[in-house]
DSSP file (Angstrom, degrees, kcal/mol; ACC not computed):
  #  RESIDUE AA STRUCTURE BP1 BP2  ACC     N-H-->O    O-->H-N    N-H-->O    O-->H-N    TCO  KAPPA ALPHA  PHI   PSI    X-CA   Y-CA   Z-CA
    1    1 A M              0   0    0      0, 0.0     0, 0.0     0, 0.0     0, 0.0   0.000 360.0 360.0 360.0 131.9  -22.6   -0.3   35.2
    2    2 A K        -     0   0    0      1,-0.1     3,-0.1     4,-0.0     4,-0.0  -0.580 360.0 -99.5 -88.5 151.8  -19.9    1.7   33.4
    3    3 A P    >   -     0   0    0      0, 0.0     3,-1.8     0, 0.0    -1,-0.1  -0.254  47.6 -86.2 -64.2 155.7  -16.4    0.2   33.0
    4    4 A H  T 3  S+     0   0    0      1,-0.2     0, 0.0     0, 0.0     0, 0.0  -0.339 117.1  36.9 -54.1 138.8  -13.5    1.2   35.3
    5    5 A G  T 3  S+     0   0    0      1,-0.4    -1,-0.2    -3,-0.1     3,-0.1   0.276  82.1 136.8  97.0  -8.8  -11.8    4.4   34.0
    6    6 A S    <   -     0   0    0     -3,-1.8    -1,-0.4     1,-0.1    -4,-0.0  -0.374  66.0 -93.8 -64.9 148.2  -15.1    6.0   32.9
    7    7 A P        -     0   0    0      0, 0.0     2,-0.2     0, 0.0    -1,-0.1  -0.289  44.5-105.4 -60.5 153.2  -15.4    9.6   33.7
    8    8 A L        -     0   0    0      1,-0.1     2,-0.1    -3,-0.1     0, 0.0  -0.480  33.0-119.6 -75.7 144.9  -17.2   10.4   37.0
    9    9 A G     >  -     0   0    0     -2,-0.2     4,-2.8     1,-0.1     5,-0.2  -0.300  36.4 -94.4 -77.4 171.4  -20.8   11.8   36.6
   10   10 A E  H  > S+     0   0    0      1,-0.2     4,-2.4     2,-0.2     5,-0.2   0.887 125.5  48.4 -59.9 -41.8  -21.6   15.2   38.1
   11   11 A A  H  > S+     0   0    0      2,-0.2     4,-2.4     1,-0.2    -1,-0.2   0.906 113.7  46.9 -67.6 -39.4  -22.9   13.7   41.4
   12   12 A E  H  > S+     0   0    0      2,-0.2     4,-2.8     1,-0.2     5,-0.2   0.939 112.4  49.9 -63.9 -44.0  -19.8   11.5   41.8
   13   13 A L  H  X S+     0   0    0     -4,-2.8     4,-2.0     1,-0.2     5,-0.2   0.933 111.9  48.1 -59.5 -48.8  -17.5   14.3   40.9
   14   14 A K  H  X S+     0   0    0     -4,-2.4     4,-2.4    -5,-0.2    -1,-0.2   0.928 111.9  48.7 -60.3 -47.4  -19.2   16.6   43.5
   15   15 A A  H  X S+     0   0    0     -4,-2.4     4,-2.4     1,-0.2    -1,-0.2   0.891 111.4  50.5 -64.4 -40.3  -19.0   14.0   46.2
   16   16 A A  H  X S+     0   0    0     -4,-2.8     4,-1.4     2,-0.2    -1,-0.2   0.862 111.2  47.6 -65.3 -36.3  -15.3   13.3   45.5
   17   17 A K  H  X>S+     0   0    0     -4,-2.0     5,-2.5    -5,-0.2     4,-0.9   0.874 113.0  48.1 -74.5 -39.5  -14.4   16.9   45.7
   18   18 A E  H ><5S+     0   0    0     -4,-2.4     3,-0.6    -5,-0.2    -2,-0.2   0.916 109.5  52.7 -67.3 -39.9  -16.3   17.4   48.9
   19   19 A N  H 3<5S+     0   0    0     -4,-2.4    -1,-0.2     1,-0.2    -2,-0.2   0.842 113.6  44.9 -60.4 -36.9  -14.7   14.3   50.4
   20   20 A L  H 3<5S-     0   0    0     -4,-1.4    -1,-0.2    -5,-0.1    -2,-0.2   0.568 113.9-117.9 -86.2 -11.5  -11.3   15.8   49.5
   21   21 A G  T <<5 +     0   0    0     -4,-0.9    -3,-0.2    -3,-0.6    -2,-0.1   0.723  66.9 141.6  80.6  21.9  -12.2   19.2   50.8
   22   22 A W      < -     0   0    0     -5,-2.5    -1,-0.3    -6,-0.2     2,-0.1  -0.627  61.1 -91.5 -92.7 157.6  -11.8   20.8   47.3
   23   23 A P        -     0   0    0      0, 0.0    -1,-0.1     0, 0.0     6,-0.0  -0.429  24.7-141.1 -65.9 139.0  -14.0   23.5   45.9
   24   24 A V  S    S+     0   0    0     -2,-0.1    -6,-0.1     1,-0.0    -7,-0.1   0.833  73.5  89.5 -73.3 -32.4  -16.9   22.1   43.9
   25   25 A E        +     0   0    0      2,-0.1     2,-0.2     3,-0.0    -1,-0.0  -0.919  67.0  43.7-114.5 145.5  -16.5   24.9   41.3
   26   26 A P  S    S-     0   0    0      0, 0.0     3,-0.1     0, 0.0     0, 0.0   0.640  80.3-135.6 -69.0 168.7  -14.9   25.1   38.8
   27   27 A A  S    S+     0   0    0     -2,-0.2     2,-0.5     1,-0.2    -2,-0.1   0.819  95.7  39.9 -61.8 -35.7  -15.6   21.8   37.4
   28   28 A F  S    S+     0   0    0      2,-0.0     2,-0.4     0, 0.0    -1,-0.2  -0.988  75.3 160.5-119.8 122.1  -11.9   21.3   36.6
   29   29 A L        -     0   0    0     -2,-0.5    -7,-0.0    -3,-0.1     0, 0.0  -0.999  28.0-160.8-143.4 134.1   -9.4   22.6   39.1
   30   30 A I        -     0   0    0     -2,-0.4    -2,-0.0     4,-0.0     5,-0.0  -0.979  33.0-126.3-113.2 119.5   -5.8   21.7   39.7
   31   31 A P    >>  -     0   0    0      0, 0.0     4,-2.7     0, 0.0     3,-0.7  -0.301  18.1-118.0 -59.9 141.2   -5.0   22.8   43.2
   32   32 A P  H 3> S+     0   0    0      0, 0.0     4,-2.6     0, 0.0     5,-0.2   0.870 113.6  54.8 -47.2 -44.8   -2.0   25.2   43.4
   33   33 A E  H 3> S+     0   0    0      2,-0.2     4,-1.5     1,-0.2     5,-0.1   0.892 111.4  44.4 -57.3 -41.8    0.0   22.7   45.6
   34   34 A A  H <> S+     0   0    0     -3,-0.7     4,-2.7     2,-0.2    -1,-0.2   0.901 111.3  53.2 -70.3 -42.5   -0.5   20.0   43.0
   35   35 A L  H  X S+     0   0    0     -4,-2.7     4,-2.3     1,-0.2    -2,-0.2   0.890 107.4  52.2 -58.0 -39.6    0.3   22.3   40.1
   36   36 A A  H  X S+     0   0    0     -4,-2.6     4,-2.0    -5,-0.2    -1,-0.2   0.879 110.7  48.9 -63.9 -38.6    3.6   23.3   41.9
   37   37 A R  H  X S+     0   0    0     -4,-1.5     4,-1.9    -5,-0.2    -2,-0.2   0.915 110.9  48.4 -64.0 -41.9    4.5   19.6   42.2
   38   38 A F  H  X S+     0   0    0     -4,-2.7     4,-1.3     1,-0.2    -2,-0.2   0.926 110.5  51.1 -63.0 -44.0    3.8   18.9   38.5
   39   39 A R  H  X S+     0   0    0     -4,-2.3     4,-1.2     1,-0.2    -1,-0.2   0.876 108.0  53.1 -67.9 -36.5    5.8   21.9   37.4
   40   40 A Q  H  X S+     0   0    0     -4,-2.0     4,-1.8     1,-0.2     3,-0.3   0.921 105.1  56.3 -59.1 -38.2    8.8   20.6   39.6
   41   41 A A  H  X S+     0   0    0     -4,-1.9     4,-3.4     1,-0.2     5,-0.2   0.838  96.2  64.6 -65.2 -31.9    8.5   17.2   37.9
   42   42 A V  H  X S+     0   0    0     -4,-1.3     4,-2.8     2,-0.2    -1,-0.2   0.950 103.7  45.7 -55.7 -49.1    9.0   18.9   34.5
   43   43 A G  H  X S+     0   0    0     -4,-1.2     4,-2.0    -3,-0.3    -1,-0.2   0.915 114.7  47.2 -61.9 -40.0   12.5   20.0   35.3
   44   44 A R  H  X S+     0   0    0     -4,-1.8     4,-2.3     2,-0.2    -1,-0.2   0.944 111.1  52.4 -64.9 -43.2   13.5   16.6   36.8
   45   45 A G  H  X S+     0   0    0     -4,-3.4     4,-2.8     1,-0.2    -2,-0.2   0.919 107.5  51.1 -57.3 -48.2   12.0   14.9   33.8
   46   46 A Q  H  X S+     0   0    0     -4,-2.8     4,-2.8    -5,-0.2    -1,-0.2   0.896 109.6  50.7 -56.5 -41.8   14.1   17.1   31.4
   47   47 A K  H  X S+     0   0    0     -4,-2.0     4,-2.3     2,-0.2    -1,-0.2   0.938 111.9  47.3 -60.8 -45.5   17.3   16.2   33.3
   48   48 A H  H  X S+     0   0    0     -4,-2.3     4,-2.2     1,-0.2    -2,-0.2   0.899 111.8  50.0 -62.6 -41.2   16.4   12.5   33.1
   49   49 A E  H  X S+     0   0    0     -4,-2.8     4,-2.6     2,-0.2     5,-0.2   0.933 111.1  49.4 -65.7 -44.5   15.6   12.8   29.3
   50   50 A E  H  X S+     0   0    0     -4,-2.8     4,-2.1     1,-0.2    -2,-0.2   0.908 112.0  47.9 -61.2 -40.0   18.9   14.6   28.7
   51   51 A A  H  X S+     0   0    0     -4,-2.3     4,-2.2     2,-0.2    -1,-0.2   0.898 112.2  50.3 -63.4 -41.6   20.8   11.9   30.6
   52   52 A W  H  X S+     0   0    0     -4,-2.2     4,-2.5     1,-0.2    -2,-0.2   0.934 110.3  48.8 -62.8 -49.3   19.0    9.2   28.6
   53   53 A Q  H  X S+     0   0    0     -4,-2.6     4,-1.9     1,-0.2    -1,-0.2   0.874 112.1  49.5 -66.4 -36.2   19.8   10.8   25.2
   54   54 A K  H  X S+     0   0    0     -4,-2.1     4,-2.2    -5,-0.2    -1,-0.2   0.911 112.0  47.7 -62.1 -44.1   23.5   11.1   26.2
   55   55 A A  H  X S+     0   0    0     -4,-2.2     4,-2.1     1,-0.2    -2,-0.2   0.875 112.4  49.5 -68.3 -38.1   23.7    7.5   27.3
   56   56 A R  H  X S+     0   0    0     -4,-2.5     4,-2.4     2,-0.2    -1,-0.2   0.864 111.0  49.9 -65.7 -38.7   21.9    6.4   24.1
   57   57 A A  H  X S+     0   0    0     -4,-1.9     4,-1.9     2,-0.2    -2,-0.2   0.885 111.0  48.8 -67.8 -42.2   24.4    8.4   22.0
   58   58 A A  H  X S+     0   0    0     -4,-2.2     4,-2.0     2,-0.2    -2,-0.2   0.886 113.4  47.6 -61.6 -43.4   27.4    6.9   23.8
   59   59 A Y  H  X S+     0   0    0     -4,-2.1     4,-3.7     1,-0.2    -2,-0.2   0.944 110.0  52.7 -65.0 -46.0   25.9    3.4   23.3
   60   60 A A  H  < S+     0   0    0     -4,-2.4    -2,-0.2     1,-0.3    -1,-0.2   0.866 111.2  45.9 -64.5 -36.1   25.3    4.0   19.6
   61   61 A K  H  < S+     0   0    0     -4,-1.9    -1,-0.3     1,-0.2    -2,-0.2   0.855 119.6  40.6 -74.6 -32.9   28.9    5.2   19.1
   62   62 A A  H  < S+     0   0    0     -4,-2.0    -2,-0.2     1,-0.2    -3,-0.2   0.814 132.6  21.7 -79.9 -34.3   30.3    2.2   21.1
   63   63 A F  S  X S+     0   0    0     -4,-3.7     4,-1.8    -5,-0.2    -1,-0.2  -0.657  70.3 170.7-137.5  78.8   27.9   -0.5   19.7
   64   64 A P  H  > S+     0   0    0      0, 0.0     4,-1.4     0, 0.0    -1,-0.1   0.871  75.4  48.2 -58.5 -45.7   26.4    0.8   16.3
   65   65 A S  H >> S+     0   0    0      2,-0.2     4,-1.6     1,-0.2     3,-0.5   0.957 115.0  42.7 -70.8 -52.8   24.7   -2.4   15.2
   66   66 A P  H 3> S+     0   0    0      0, 0.0     4,-2.5     0, 0.0    -1,-0.2   0.849 109.7  59.4 -60.0 -32.6   22.9   -3.2   18.4
   67   67 A A  H 3X S+     0   0    0     -4,-1.8     4,-2.0     2,-0.2    -2,-0.2   0.839 102.8  52.1 -62.6 -35.6   22.0    0.5   18.8
   68   68 A I  H <X S+     0   0    0     -4,-1.4     4,-2.0    -3,-0.5    -1,-0.2   0.896 111.3  47.9 -65.1 -40.3   20.1    0.3   15.4
   69   69 A E  H  X S+     0   0    0     -4,-1.6     4,-2.3     2,-0.2    -2,-0.2   0.868 110.1  51.0 -67.5 -37.0   18.3   -2.7   16.8
   70   70 A L  H  X S+     0   0    0     -4,-2.5     4,-2.6     2,-0.2    -2,-0.2   0.878 110.5  50.0 -67.2 -38.1   17.5   -0.9   20.1
   71   71 A K  H  X S+     0   0    0     -4,-2.0     4,-1.1     2,-0.2    -2,-0.2   0.904 111.1  48.5 -63.9 -43.4   16.1    2.2   18.2
   72   72 A R  H  <>S+     0   0    0     -4,-2.0     5,-2.3     2,-0.2     4,-0.4   0.908 113.4  48.0 -63.1 -46.5   13.9    0.0   16.0
   73   73 A T  H ><5S+     0   0    0     -4,-2.3     3,-2.0     1,-0.2    -2,-0.2   0.957 109.2  51.1 -59.9 -51.1   12.6   -1.8   19.0
   74   74 A L  H 3<5S+     0   0    0     -4,-2.6    -1,-0.2     1,-0.3    -2,-0.2   0.728 107.1  55.1 -59.3 -25.6   11.9    1.3   21.0
   75   75 A A  T 3<5S-     0   0    0     -4,-1.1    -1,-0.3    -3,-0.3    -2,-0.2   0.517 116.2-117.4 -83.9  -5.5    9.9    2.6   17.9
   76   76 A G  T < 5 +     0   0    0     -3,-2.0     2,-0.3    -4,-0.4    -3,-0.2   0.834  65.3 146.2  72.5  31.0    7.8   -0.5   18.0
   77   77 A E      < -     0   0    0     -5,-2.3    -1,-0.2    -6,-0.1    -2,-0.1  -0.792  46.5-128.5-100.2 143.6    8.9   -1.6   14.7
   78   78 A L        -     0   0    0     -2,-0.3     3,-0.1     1,-0.1     4,-0.0  -0.527  35.7 -98.7 -85.1 155.3    9.5   -5.2   13.5
   79   79 A P    >   -     0   0    0      0, 0.0     3,-1.4     0, 0.0    -1,-0.1  -0.356  49.9 -88.0 -70.2 157.3   12.8   -6.2   11.8
   80   80 A S  T 3  S+     0   0    0      1,-0.3    -3,-0.0     2,-0.1     0, 0.0  -0.346 113.5  11.3 -62.6 143.2   12.9   -6.3    8.1
   81   81 A R  T >  S+     0   0    0      1,-0.1     3,-1.4    -3,-0.1     4,-0.3   0.783  78.2 150.8  55.6  31.5   11.8   -9.6    6.7
   82   82 A W  G X   +     0   0    0     -3,-1.4     3,-1.6     1,-0.3     4,-0.1   0.841  65.6  64.2 -58.4 -34.7   10.6  -10.7   10.1
   83   83 A Q  G >  S+     0   0    0      1,-0.3     3,-1.7     2,-0.2    -1,-0.3   0.740  86.7  72.3 -63.3 -22.7    8.1  -13.0    8.4
   84   84 A D  G <  S+     0   0    0     -3,-1.4    -1,-0.3     1,-0.3    -2,-0.2   0.716  92.7  55.7 -63.2 -22.3   10.9  -15.1    6.9
   85   85 A D  G <  S+     0   0    0     -3,-1.6    -1,-0.3    -4,-0.3    -2,-0.2   0.422  81.1 110.9 -94.2   1.4   11.6  -16.5   10.3
   86   86 A L  S <  S-     0   0    0     -3,-1.7     2,-0.1    -4,-0.1    -3,-0.0  -0.505  74.8-112.5 -75.0 146.1    8.1  -17.8   10.9
   87   87 A P        -     0   0    0      0, 0.0     2,-0.5     0, 0.0    -1,-0.1  -0.460  23.9-135.9 -76.3 149.7    7.8  -21.6   10.8
   88   88 A A        -     0   0    0     -2,-0.1     2,-0.4     0, 0.0     0, 0.0  -0.925  17.1-159.6-106.3 132.3    5.9  -23.2    7.9
   89   89 A F        -     0   0    0     -2,-0.5     2,-0.2     2,-0.0     0, 0.0  -0.877  12.8-128.7-109.4 136.5    3.6  -26.0    8.8
   90   90 A S              0   0    0     -2,-0.4     0, 0.0     1,-0.1     0, 0.0  -0.568 360.0 360.0 -86.0 155.9    2.3  -28.6    6.4
   91   91 A E              0   0    0     -2,-0.2    -1,-0.1     0, 0.0    -2,-0.0   0.466 360.0 360.0 -81.4 360.0   -1.4  -29.3    6.1
């Protein structure tokens, strides 16, 4: 048995498409209705991204030190010398 998230085989893909009433060919198809919704989401996402960047810039101006920490954290980076704060255990 394949793990969850594995691609469907040809038979499963055909059955799923038939169940949804989608054309079996082409093998990869984005229905026009779905594509239209995806494209609407792009504009909304851009507006949210712009608002987030403005808010981040305002925060960085008002709180420079915590803003540096936030940027580092969002980048998935550890603070410098993080290992200095690890406890030392005796044997």
